[in-house]
Chimera marker file (.cmm) of the C-alpha trace (Angstrom):
<marker_set name="trace">
<marker id="1" x="0.000" y="0.000" z="0.000" r="1" g="1" b="0" radius="0.5"/>
<marker id="2" x="1.444" y="3.418" z="-0.917" r="1" g="1" b="0" radius="0.5"/>
<marker id="3" x="2.238" y="5.865" z="1.854" r="1" g="1" b="0" radius="0.5"/>
<marker id="4" x="-0.629" y="8.195" z="2.773" r="1" g="1" b="0" radius="0.5"/>
<marker id="5" x="-0.074" y="11.869" z="2.069" r="1" g="1" b="0" radius="0.5"/>
<marker id="6" x="-1.970" y="14.890" z="3.289" r="1" g="1" b="0" radius="0.5"/>
<marker id="7" x="-4.307" y="16.252" z="0.583" r="1" g="1" b="0" radius="0.5"/>
<marker id="8" x="-3.595" y="19.803" z="1.765" r="1" g="1" b="0" radius="0.5"/>
<marker id="9" x="0.187" y="20.008" z="2.169" r="1" g="1" b="0" radius="0.5"/>
<marker id="10" x="1.203" y="16.697" z="0.475" r="1" g="1" b="0" radius="0.5"/>
<marker id="11" x="3.466" y="15.706" z="3.384" r="1" g="1" b="0" radius="0.5"/>
<marker id="12" x="3.571" y="12.023" z="4.321" r="1" g="1" b="0" radius="0.5"/>
<marker id="13" x="3.586" y="12.517" z="8.115" r="1" g="1" b="0" radius="0.5"/>
<marker id="14" x="0.007" y="11.198" z="8.569" r="1" g="1" b="0" radius="0.5"/>
<marker id="15" x="-1.448" y="9.976" z="11.862" r="1" g="1" b="0" radius="0.5"/>
<marker id="16" x="-4.193" y="7.348" z="11.717" r="1" g="1" b="0" radius="0.5"/>
<marker id="17" x="-7.079" y="7.379" z="14.222" r="1" g="1" b="0" radius="0.5"/>
<marker id="18" x="-10.110" y="5.099" z="14.395" r="1" g="1" b="0" radius="0.5"/>
<marker id="19" x="-12.468" y="7.571" z="12.694" r="1" g="1" b="0" radius="0.5"/>
<marker id="20" x="-10.167" y="9.955" z="10.792" r="1" g="1" b="0" radius="0.5"/>
<marker id="21" x="-6.665" y="10.737" z="9.551" r="1" g="1" b="0" radius="0.5"/>
<marker id="22" x="-4.614" y="13.761" z="10.606" r="1" g="1" b="0" radius="0.5"/>
<marker id="23" x="-1.525" y="15.411" z="9.165" r="1" g="1" b="0" radius="0.5"/>
<marker id="24" x="1.090" y="15.935" z="11.877" r="1" g="1" b="0" radius="0.5"/>
<marker id="25" x="2.711" y="18.702" z="9.829" r="1" g="1" b="0" radius="0.5"/>
<marker id="26" x="-0.223" y="21.039" z="9.075" r="1" g="1" b="0" radius="0.5"/>
<marker id="27" x="-2.975" y="19.629" z="11.331" r="1" g="1" b="0" radius="0.5"/>
<marker id="28" x="-5.445" y="18.968" z="8.490" r="1" g="1" b="0" radius="0.5"/>
<marker id="29" x="-8.021" y="16.271" z="9.355" r="1" g="1" b="0" radius="0.5"/>
<marker id="30" x="-10.046" y="14.135" z="6.931" r="1" g="1" b="0" radius="0.5"/>
<marker id="31" x="-12.087" y="10.939" z="6.961" r="1" g="1" b="0" radius="0.5"/>
<marker id="32" x="-10.277" y="7.746" z="6.007" r="1" g="1" b="0" radius="0.5"/>
<marker id="33" x="-12.944" y="7.046" z="3.351" r="1" g="1" b="0" radius="0.5"/>
<marker id="34" x="-11.936" y="10.216" z="1.485" r="1" g="1" b="0" radius="0.5"/>
<marker id="35" x="-8.503" y="8.801" z="0.609" r="1" g="1" b="0" radius="0.5"/>
<marker id="36" x="-8.146" y="8.499" z="-3.150" r="1" g="1" b="0" radius="0.5"/>
<marker id="37" x="-6.934" y="5.107" z="-4.277" r="1" g="1" b="0" radius="0.5"/>
<marker id="38" x="-5.579" y="6.229" z="-7.650" r="1" g="1" b="0" radius="0.5"/>
<marker id="39" x="-4.839" y="9.685" z="-9.012" r="1" g="1" b="0" radius="0.5"/>
<marker id="40" x="-7.212" y="10.903" z="-11.699" r="1" g="1" b="0" radius="0.5"/>
<marker id="41" x="-5.920" y="10.685" z="-15.247" r="1" g="1" b="0" radius="0.5"/>
<marker id="42" x="-5.661" y="14.116" z="-16.807" r="1" g="1" b="0" radius="0.5"/>
<marker id="43" x="-7.429" y="14.533" z="-20.139" r="1" g="1" b="0" radius="0.5"/>
<marker id="44" x="-6.520" y="17.514" z="-22.320" r="1" g="1" b="0" radius="0.5"/>
<marker id="45" x="-8.970" y="18.450" z="-25.090" r="1" g="1" b="0" radius="0.5"/>
<marker id="46" x="-8.516" y="20.879" z="-27.953" r="1" g="1" b="0" radius="0.5"/>
<marker id="47" x="-10.938" y="23.643" z="-28.981" r="1" g="1" b="0" radius="0.5"/>
<marker id="48" x="-13.178" y="21.111" z="-30.762" r="1" g="1" b="0" radius="0.5"/>
<marker id="49" x="-13.225" y="18.521" z="-27.947" r="1" g="1" b="0" radius="0.5"/>
<marker id="50" x="-10.661" y="16.105" z="-29.447" r="1" g="1" b="0" radius="0.5"/>
<marker id="51" x="-8.392" y="14.420" z="-26.899" r="1" g="1" b="0" radius="0.5"/>
<marker id="52" x="-4.746" y="15.478" z="-27.237" r="1" g="1" b="0" radius="0.5"/>
<marker id="53" x="-1.769" y="13.213" z="-26.558" r="1" g="1" b="0" radius="0.5"/>
<marker id="54" x="2.005" y="13.661" z="-26.525" r="1" g="1" b="0" radius="0.5"/>
<marker id="55" x="3.361" y="13.765" z="-30.075" r="1" g="1" b="0" radius="0.5"/>
<marker id="56" x="0.194" y="15.134" z="-31.735" r="1" g="1" b="0" radius="0.5"/>
<marker id="57" x="0.396" y="17.967" z="-34.241" r="1" g="1" b="0" radius="0.5"/>
<marker id="58" x="-1.871" y="20.944" z="-33.563" r="1" g="1" b="0" radius="0.5"/>
<marker id="59" x="-2.878" y="24.070" z="-35.500" r="1" g="1" b="0" radius="0.5"/>
<marker id="60" x="-4.009" y="27.447" z="-34.205" r="1" g="1" b="0" radius="0.5"/>
<marker id="61" x="-7.760" y="28.159" z="-34.412" r="1" g="1" b="0" radius="0.5"/>
<marker id="62" x="-7.399" y="31.899" z="-33.797" r="1" g="1" b="0" radius="0.5"/>
<marker id="63" x="-4.718" y="34.581" z="-34.111" r="1" g="1" b="0" radius="0.5"/>
<marker id="64" x="-2.760" y="34.878" z="-30.878" r="1" g="1" b="0" radius="0.5"/>
<marker id="65" x="-0.371" y="37.702" z="-29.976" r="1" g="1" b="0" radius="0.5"/>
<marker id="66" x="2.586" y="36.393" z="-27.975" r="1" g="1" b="0" radius="0.5"/>
<marker id="67" x="3.300" y="38.476" z="-24.893" r="1" g="1" b="0" radius="0.5"/>
<marker id="68" x="6.730" y="40.054" z="-24.758" r="1" g="1" b="0" radius="0.5"/>
<marker id="69" x="7.358" y="39.715" z="-28.495" r="1" g="1" b="0" radius="0.5"/>
<marker id="70" x="6.195" y="41.257" z="-31.735" r="1" g="1" b="0" radius="0.5"/>
<marker id="71" x="5.159" y="37.787" z="-32.989" r="1" g="1" b="0" radius="0.5"/>
<marker id="72" x="1.576" y="36.798" z="-33.750" r="1" g="1" b="0" radius="0.5"/>
<marker id="73" x="0.640" y="33.160" z="-34.288" r="1" g="1" b="0" radius="0.5"/>
<marker id="74" x="-1.790" y="33.204" z="-37.207" r="1" g="1" b="0" radius="0.5"/>
<marker id="75" x="-4.794" y="30.921" z="-37.602" r="1" g="1" b="0" radius="0.5"/>
<marker id="76" x="-3.715" y="27.634" z="-39.185" r="1" g="1" b="0" radius="0.5"/>
<marker id="77" x="-0.098" y="27.772" z="-37.993" r="1" g="1" b="0" radius="0.5"/>
<marker id="78" x="0.983" y="24.176" z="-37.318" r="1" g="1" b="0" radius="0.5"/>
<marker id="79" x="3.232" y="23.003" z="-34.518" r="1" g="1" b="0" radius="0.5"/>
<marker id="80" x="5.976" y="20.438" z="-34.252" r="1" g="1" b="0" radius="0.5"/>
<marker id="81" x="4.932" y="17.403" z="-32.124" r="1" g="1" b="0" radius="0.5"/>
<marker id="82" x="3.532" y="18.642" z="-28.800" r="1" g="1" b="0" radius="0.5"/>
<marker id="83" x="4.255" y="17.675" z="-25.220" r="1" g="1" b="0" radius="0.5"/>
<marker id="84" x="1.532" y="17.814" z="-22.555" r="1" g="1" b="0" radius="0.5"/>
<marker id="85" x="2.529" y="19.412" z="-19.244" r="1" g="1" b="0" radius="0.5"/>
<marker id="86" x="0.874" y="20.288" z="-15.926" r="1" g="1" b="0" radius="0.5"/>
<marker id="87" x="-0.433" y="23.795" z="-15.318" r="1" g="1" b="0" radius="0.5"/>
<marker id="88" x="-2.936" y="26.083" z="-16.977" r="1" g="1" b="0" radius="0.5"/>
<marker id="89" x="-0.874" y="26.166" z="-20.204" r="1" g="1" b="0" radius="0.5"/>
<marker id="90" x="-1.225" y="22.468" z="-21.022" r="1" g="1" b="0" radius="0.5"/>
<marker id="91" x="0.861" y="22.312" z="-24.214" r="1" g="1" b="0" radius="0.5"/>
<marker id="92" x="4.593" y="22.848" z="-24.836" r="1" g="1" b="0" radius="0.5"/>
<marker id="93" x="5.501" y="23.016" z="-28.514" r="1" g="1" b="0" radius="0.5"/>
<marker id="94" x="7.468" y="24.803" z="-31.220" r="1" g="1" b="0" radius="0.5"/>
<marker id="95" x="5.767" y="27.110" z="-33.720" r="1" g="1" b="0" radius="0.5"/>
<marker id="96" x="7.520" y="29.469" z="-36.111" r="1" g="1" b="0" radius="0.5"/>
<marker id="97" x="10.865" y="28.507" z="-34.540" r="1" g="1" b="0" radius="0.5"/>
<marker id="98" x="9.763" y="29.555" z="-31.034" r="1" g="1" b="0" radius="0.5"/>
<marker id="99" x="9.302" y="27.303" z="-28.012" r="1" g="1" b="0" radius="0.5"/>
<marker id="100" x="5.969" y="28.262" z="-26.489" r="1" g="1" b="0" radius="0.5"/>
<marker id="101" x="3.409" y="27.124" z="-23.936" r="1" g="1" b="0" radius="0.5"/>
<marker id="102" x="-0.208" y="27.217" z="-25.088" r="1" g="1" b="0" radius="0.5"/>
<marker id="103" x="-3.634" y="26.665" z="-23.655" r="1" g="1" b="0" radius="0.5"/>
<marker id="104" x="-5.461" y="23.825" z="-25.402" r="1" g="1" b="0" radius="0.5"/>
<marker id="105" x="-8.488" y="26.057" z="-26.147" r="1" g="1" b="0" radius="0.5"/>
<marker id="106" x="-6.479" y="27.893" z="-28.855" r="1" g="1" b="0" radius="0.5"/>
<marker id="107" x="-5.557" y="24.833" z="-30.933" r="1" g="1" b="0" radius="0.5"/>
<marker id="108" x="-7.124" y="21.984" z="-32.845" r="1" g="1" b="0" radius="0.5"/>
<marker id="109" x="-5.694" y="18.524" z="-33.480" r="1" g="1" b="0" radius="0.5"/>
<marker id="110" x="-4.434" y="18.032" z="-37.029" r="1" g="1" b="0" radius="0.5"/>
<marker id="111" x="-5.134" y="14.625" z="-38.568" r="1" g="1" b="0" radius="0.5"/>
<marker id="112" x="-2.214" y="13.214" z="-40.497" r="1" g="1" b="0" radius="0.5"/>
<link id1="1" id2="2" r="1" g="1" b="0" radius="0.2"/>
<link id1="2" id2="3" r="1" g="1" b="0" radius="0.2"/>
<link id1="3" id2="4" r="1" g="1" b="0" radius="0.2"/>
<link id1="4" id2="5" r="1" g="1" b="0" radius="0.2"/>
<link id1="5" id2="6" r="1" g="1" b="0" radius="0.2"/>
<link id1="6" id2="7" r="1" g="1" b="0" radius="0.2"/>
<link id1="7" id2="8" r="1" g="1" b="0" radius="0.2"/>
<link id1="8" id2="9" r="1" g="1" b="0" radius="0.2"/>
<link id1="9" id2="10" r="1" g="1" b="0" radius="0.2"/>
<link id1="10" id2="11" r="1" g="1" b="0" radius="0.2"/>
<link id1="11" id2="12" r="1" g="1" b="0" radius="0.2"/>
<link id1="12" id2="13" r="1" g="1" b="0" radius="0.2"/>
<link id1="13" id2="14" r="1" g="1" b="0" radius="0.2"/>
<link id1="14" id2="15" r="1" g="1" b="0" radius="0.2"/>
<link id1="15" id2="16" r="1" g="1" b="0" radius="0.2"/>
<link id1="16" id2="17" r="1" g="1" b="0" radius="0.2"/>
<link id1="17" id2="18" r="1" g="1" b="0" radius="0.2"/>
<link id1="18" id2="19" r="1" g="1" b="0" radius="0.2"/>
<link id1="19" id2="20" r="1" g="1" b="0" radius="0.2"/>
<link id1="20" id2="21" r="1" g="1" b="0" radius="0.2"/>
<link id1="21" id2="22" r="1" g="1" b="0" radius="0.2"/>
<link id1="22" id2="23" r="1" g="1" b="0" radius="0.2"/>
<link id1="23" id2="24" r="1" g="1" b="0" radius="0.2"/>
<link id1="24" id2="25" r="1" g="1" b="0" radius="0.2"/>
<link id1="25" id2="26" r="1" g="1" b="0" radius="0.2"/>
<link id1="26" id2="27" r="1" g="1" b="0" radius="0.2"/>
<link id1="27" id2="28" r="1" g="1" b="0" radius="0.2"/>
<link id1="28" id2="29" r="1" g="1" b="0" radius="0.2"/>
<link id1="29" id2="30" r="1" g="1" b="0" radius="0.2"/>
<link id1="30" id2="31" r="1" g="1" b="0" radius="0.2"/>
<link id1="31" id2="32" r="1" g="1" b="0" radius="0.2"/>
<link id1="32" id2="33" r="1" g="1" b="0" radius="0.2"/>
<link id1="33" id2="34" r="1" g="1" b="0" radius="0.2"/>
<link id1="34" id2="35" r="1" g="1" b="0" radius="0.2"/>
<link id1="35" id2="36" r="1" g="1" b="0" radius="0.2"/>
<link id1="36" id2="37" r="1" g="1" b="0" radius="0.2"/>
<link id1="37" id2="38" r="1" g="1" b="0" radius="0.2"/>
<link id1="38" id2="39" r="1" g="1" b="0" radius="0.2"/>
<link id1="39" id2="40" r="1" g="1" b="0" radius="0.2"/>
<link id1="40" id2="41" r="1" g="1" b="0" radius="0.2"/>
<link id1="41" id2="42" r="1" g="1" b="0" radius="0.2"/>
<link id1="42" id2="43" r="1" g="1" b="0" radius="0.2"/>
<link id1="43" id2="44" r="1" g="1" b="0" radius="0.2"/>
<link id1="44" id2="45" r="1" g="1" b="0" radius="0.2"/>
<link id1="45" id2="46" r="1" g="1" b="0" radius="0.2"/>
<link id1="46" id2="47" r="1" g="1" b="0" radius="0.2"/>
<link id1="47" id2="48" r="1" g="1" b="0" radius="0.2"/>
<link id1="48" id2="49" r="1" g="1" b="0" radius="0.2"/>
<link id1="49" id2="50" r="1" g="1" b="0" radius="0.2"/>
<link id1="50" id2="51" r="1" g="1" b="0" radius="0.2"/>
<link id1="51" id2="52" r="1" g="1" b="0" radius="0.2"/>
<link id1="52" id2="53" r="1" g="1" b="0" radius="0.2"/>
<link id1="53" id2="54" r="1" g="1" b="0" radius="0.2"/>
<link id1="54" id2="55" r="1" g="1" b="0" radius="0.2"/>
<link id1="55" id2="56" r="1" g="1" b="0" radius="0.2"/>
<link id1="56" id2="57" r="1" g="1" b="0" radius="0.2"/>
<link id1="57" id2="58" r="1" g="1" b="0" radius="0.2"/>
<link id1="58" id2="59" r="1" g="1" b="0" radius="0.2"/>
<link id1="59" id2="60" r="1" g="1" b="0" radius="0.2"/>
<link id1="60" id2="61" r="1" g="1" b="0" radius="0.2"/>
<link id1="61" id2="62" r="1" g="1" b="0" radius="0.2"/>
<link id1="62" id2="63" r="1" g="1" b="0" radius="0.2"/>
<link id1="63" id2="64" r="1" g="1" b="0" radius="0.2"/>
<link id1="64" id2="65" r="1" g="1" b="0" radius="0.2"/>
<link id1="65" id2="66" r="1" g="1" b="0" radius="0.2"/>
<link id1="66" id2="67" r="1" g="1" b="0" radius="0.2"/>
<link id1="67" id2="68" r="1" g="1" b="0" radius="0.2"/>
<link id1="68" id2="69" r="1" g="1" b="0" radius="0.2"/>
<link id1="69" id2="70" r="1" g="1" b="0" radius="0.2"/>
<link id1="70" id2="71" r="1" g="1" b="0" radius="0.2"/>
<link id1="71" id2="72" r="1" g="1" b="0" radius="0.2"/>
<link id1="72" id2="73" r="1" g="1" b="0" radius="0.2"/>
<link id1="73" id2="74" r="1" g="1" b="0" radius="0.2"/>
<link id1="74" id2="75" r="1" g="1" b="0" radius="0.2"/>
<link id1="75" id2="76" r="1" g="1" b="0" radius="0.2"/>
<link id1="76" id2="77" r="1" g="1" b="0" radius="0.2"/>
<link id1="77" id2="78" r="1" g="1" b="0" radius="0.2"/>
<link id1="78" id2="79" r="1" g="1" b="0" radius="0.2"/>
<link id1="79" id2="80" r="1" g="1" b="0" radius="0.2"/>
<link id1="80" id2="81" r="1" g="1" b="0" radius="0.2"/>
<link id1="81" id2="82" r="1" g="1" b="0" radius="0.2"/>
<link id1="82" id2="83" r="1" g="1" b="0" radius="0.2"/>
<link id1="83" id2="84" r="1" g="1" b="0" radius="0.2"/>
<link id1="84" id2="85" r="1" g="1" b="0" radius="0.2"/>
<link id1="85" id2="86" r="1" g="1" b="0" radius="0.2"/>
<link id1="86" id2="87" r="1" g="1" b="0" radius="0.2"/>
<link id1="87" id2="88" r="1" g="1" b="0" radius="0.2"/>
<link id1="88" id2="89" r="1" g="1" b="0" radius="0.2"/>
<link id1="89" id2="90" r="1" g="1" b="0" radius="0.2"/>
<link id1="90" id2="91" r="1" g="1" b="0" radius="0.2"/>
<link id1="91" id2="92" r="1" g="1" b="0" radius="0.2"/>
<link id1="92" id2="93" r="1" g="1" b="0" radius="0.2"/>
<link id1="93" id2="94" r="1" g="1" b="0" radius="0.2"/>
<link id1="94" id2="95" r="1" g="1" b="0" radius="0.2"/>
<link id1="95" id2="96" r="1" g="1" b="0" radius="0.2"/>
<link id1="96" id2="97" r="1" g="1" b="0" radius="0.2"/>
<link id1="97" id2="98" r="1" g="1" b="0" radius="0.2"/>
<link id1="98" id2="99" r="1" g="1" b="0" radius="0.2"/>
<link id1="99" id2="100" r="1" g="1" b="0" radius="0.2"/>
<link id1="100" id2="101" r="1" g="1" b="0" radius="0.2"/>
<link id1="101" id2="102" r="1" g="1" b="0" radius="0.2"/>
<link id1="102" id2="103" r="1" g="1" b="0" radius="0.2"/>
<link id1="103" id2="104" r="1" g="1" b="0" radius="0.2"/>
<link id1="104" id2="105" r="1" g="1" b="0" radius="0.2"/>
<link id1="105" id2="106" r="1" g="1" b="0" radius="0.2"/>
<link id1="106" id2="107" r="1" g="1" b="0" radius="0.2"/>
<link id1="107" id2="108" r="1" g="1" b="0" radius="0.2"/>
<link id1="108" id2="109" r="1" g="1" b="0" radius="0.2"/>
<link id1="109" id2="110" r="1" g="1" b="0" radius="0.2"/>
<link id1="110" id2="111" r="1" g="1" b="0" radius="0.2"/>
<link id1="111" id2="112" r="1" g="1" b="0" radius="0.2"/>
</marker_set>
């Protein structure tokens, strides 16, 4: 069985009582039934609802001005193979020779 971790602070210093669990580090208490058995699988979808995976090619669905540069990614600009990452910008890719992080709502999956 994997070590229990606190859902609040993610420390593994968890005390077990008969009716609840308690984190010795931050003091957070929760019921033992609330322990997740497996982490949820993250699903990233493009602007049209297609599921994206590592290695997919995507294209822009709208013009997007890149902050801090004079570059604008035009509608239809295709990427090199993408990599999915954690955070609110779910996609790391290269477009127009630039390495950028994008939100999935600005792209669509390109069928090959």
